[in-house]
C-alpha positions, -999 to +999 in steps of 0.1 A: +457-626+353+473-605+382+461-572+397+471-540+379+507-530+389+515-564+401+531-579+370+569-582+374+590-557+356+626-546+355+635-509+364+667-497+349+676-462+364+706-441+358+710-417+388+729-384+380+743-360+407+765-363+438+755-398+445+788-416+452+806-417+485+774-405+503+757-438+512+734-437+482+737-473+472+732-485+508+701-462+510+688-475+477+693-511+488+674-504+520+644-489+502+644-517+476+644-543+502+615-526+520+595-528+487+603-565+482+625-559+451+656-577+439+685-563+420+715-540+425+729-505+428+763-499+412+788-470+411+799-461+376+832-445+367+814-413+353+799-406+388+764-420+381+747-449+400+732-476+379+701-491+396+685-523+384+654-536+403+628-563+396+595-569+411+559-558+409+556-528+386+540-507+414+570-514+437+594-506+409+577-473+403+577-465+440+615-471+441+619-447+412+599-420+430+620-425+461+652-420+439+637-387+428+623-377+461+648-355+478+653-376+508+683-395+493+718-391+505+739-368+484+722-349+457+701-363+428+701-340+397+684-364+372+670-400+372+668-416+336+645-446+340+631-473+317+609-503+324+614-536+307+600-572+311+614-588+341+643-612+332+647-629+366+681-642+378+685-616+405+687-626+441+684-601+470+694-565+464+732-559+465+756-529+462+782-534+435 
């Protein structure tokens, strides 16, 4: 049994606001790598950024707080996040 907050999870976050064309995916990738997470950040046609990250629950929650934190590039109006069991299959953290 692992320590609380260390079980692997998958964070799925939809970031709304002015988050495309401002370095948001690069910034997200940098924060995720600092937290030891794997996954991706992808621009969507409707202007949102889709963030998928896997790793310890505590690190995924820390990334989600950073997405909401106000120090992001651009302007974040809303982050809709869910947590799921980790699925694996993600290597590194990439911009899509």
